[in-house]
C-alpha positions as CSV (number, residue, x, y, z in Angstrom):
1,M,-48.9,13.6,-7.0
2,A,-45.9,12.7,-8.5
3,E,-45.5,8.8,-9.1
4,V,-41.8,7.6,-8.1
5,S,-40.6,4.8,-10.2
6,F,-38.0,2.4,-9.3
7,Q,-35.7,0.8,-11.9
8,R,-34.5,-2.9,-11.1
9,P,-30.8,-3.5,-12.2
10,H,-31.8,-5.6,-15.1
11,E,-33.7,-2.6,-16.1
12,L,-30.9,-0.1,-16.2
13,T,-30.7,2.4,-18.9
14,E,-28.0,2.1,-21.6
15,K,-27.5,6.1,-20.3
16,T,-26.8,4.9,-17.1
17,M,-24.8,2.0,-17.9
18,R,-22.9,4.4,-19.7
19,H,-21.7,6.8,-16.8
20,A,-21.2,3.7,-14.7
21,A,-18.9,1.8,-17.5
22,P,-15.7,4.2,-16.1
23,L,-15.8,3.4,-12.6
24,P,-13.8,0.7,-12.3
25,L,-11.4,1.9,-14.1
26,L,-11.0,5.3,-12.3
27,L,-11.2,3.1,-9.4
28,A,-8.0,1.1,-10.7
29,L,-6.3,4.2,-11.6
30,T,-6.9,5.8,-8.4
31,L,-5.2,2.6,-6.9
32,I,-2.5,2.7,-8.7
33,H,-1.6,6.2,-8.6
34,V,-1.6,6.3,-4.8
35,G,0.5,2.6,-5.0
36,A,2.7,4.8,-6.6
37,A,3.2,7.5,-4.3
38,A,3.4,5.6,-1.6
39,E,5.9,3.5,-2.8
40,Q,8.0,6.6,-4.3
41,A,7.7,8.2,-0.1
42,Q,9.1,5.1,1.1
43,E,11.8,5.0,-1.4
44,N,13.0,8.2,0.2
45,Q,12.6,7.4,3.7
46,P,15.0,5.2,5.3
47,R,14.0,1.6,5.6
48,Q,12.4,0.8,8.9
49,G,14.4,-0.8,11.2
50,R,17.6,0.1,9.1
51,F,20.1,1.0,11.9
52,T,22.1,4.2,11.3
53,F,25.5,5.2,11.8
54,E,24.3,8.1,14.3
55,Q,22.7,5.5,16.3
56,F,25.4,3.1,16.2
57,S,28.3,5.9,17.4
58,A,25.7,6.9,20.0
59,R,25.9,3.8,21.5
60,H,29.4,2.9,21.4
61,D,31.4,6.2,20.2
62,T,32.2,6.9,24.0
63,N,35.0,9.6,23.2
64,R,32.8,11.3,20.8
65,D,35.5,11.5,18.0
66,G,33.2,10.2,15.1
67,K,34.3,7.3,14.7
68,V,34.0,3.6,17.2
69,E,37.3,2.0,17.9
70,Q,37.5,-1.7,19.0
71,D,37.7,-0.7,22.7
72,E,34.1,1.4,22.8
73,F,32.4,-1.4,20.7
74,K,30.3,-3.3,23.2
75,G,28.9,-5.9,21.2
76,A,30.0,-8.9,19.2
77,P,33.7,-9.6,18.0
78,Q,32.9,-10.6,15.2
79,F,30.1,-8.1,14.1
80,F,33.3,-5.4,14.6
81,R,35.8,-7.2,12.4
82,W,33.2,-7.1,10.0
83,L,32.5,-3.3,10.3
84,D,35.7,-2.6,10.1
85,Q,36.5,-2.8,6.6
86,N,40.1,-1.7,6.0
87,G,41.1,-3.5,9.6
88,D,42.3,-0.2,11.3
89,G,40.8,-0.8,14.8
90,A,38.0,1.8,13.7
91,V,34.7,1.9,12.2
92,T,33.9,5.0,10.5
93,A,30.6,6.3,9.1
94,E,31.7,5.7,5.7
95,E,32.5,1.9,6.4
96,F,29.5,1.8,8.5
97,Q,27.1,2.6,5.5
98,K,29.3,0.7,3.0
99,G,29.0,-2.6,5.3
100,T,25.3,-2.2,5.8
101,Q,24.6,-1.4,2.5
102,R,26.5,-4.0,0.9
103,D,24.7,-7.0,2.8
104,G,21.2,-4.8,3.2
105,L,21.1,-4.0,7.0
C-alpha cells in the first residue's frame, strides 16, 4: 500500500513556493486587463441615462421636420431656451448635442 503524505502550510517546499509566487501577480494583471476592457467598452457606448436627440425629437417633434420648435415643446420653457442656442425658436440635433455635451447631460 502506498503511503500518503500531507504537507502542512509551514512545510511547503521551495519548489511549491516558486510556482505559487506568480499567482497574485497574475490575478492583479487579469483584474487590470478586465477593468481596462470594461472602461474601453463603456467609452464606446453612450452614457447610461443620456437623453439623445432622437428620443427628444420623437417626443416633441410633432410635424417630424427634424427640429423641435417652441410650440411643439412640451417641457419647461427655460429648458427650451437653454437648448435653443441661437434663439431662432427651434432646437436642432446640433444644438441639442452641443448643449447636452457642454453641461454633461
